[in-house]
N, C-alpha and C positions, 0 to 999 in steps of 0.2 A: 673318613664322609664315602655315602653308599652313591654308585653312581645314573644321575640320572633315568629316565622311562628314557626320554626320545631318544638317548648315547646311547643302550641296554636296548633299544628295538633295530639300533640301525647296531651294531654288534651281532649282535642271531641274525643277523639277515645276509652281516657280512662269513663270518661261522657257521652257516650251514649252505648259503650259496642260492640263501631261495625268496631273492625277491617277487614273485610271480604273489601267493596268495597276499602280501603285505598289500599293494601296488591292487588288486584284485577288491580286497577291504575297506579299498579307496582310503585309504594313508598314502596326501603328497603333504610337498615338502611344507603345503598352509598348516602340521598337524604340529609340523614341529612347532616347538616353542623357543627350544633355546638354539638363539643364533650358529655352535656349533654343529647342530643338531643337522642344523640347515644347506649348511655347507658341505659338511658329509648322505645326507641324503645327497643333492644335486650332484654328487662327485660317482656314487651306489649309482643313481636312476642310469644316470646320463651310460656310465660301461658302459651296462645291462642296453641301453637304450640305442649302444650304440650299432652299425653293422659289424662291423671288425671284428665287436667280443660282445656281440649282442646274443642272450640269453643267459655269461656270465657273472658274476659281479668281480667285483676288485680284493682285494686278498685282505686279510689288516698288512700282513708289510708295503702292499701301491698304499692303501690308505697312510703307516705312519713315512715313508716317500711326501709323497704327494704335501704331502702338511706335517 
């Protein structure tokens, strides 16, 4: 089974560390159809916006541990 577009986008963000481009393009949690992708987006976005980790995105390992 092929990965969904939603999950593929989250994977791309995590692999590249670039959430800024996606965020600047207007992508928000409402744009994701799948519940899993919404949960992952919230986690990745929250991590990125957190003052202690600002500008960074979590690794795949961190996502695996969190979910």
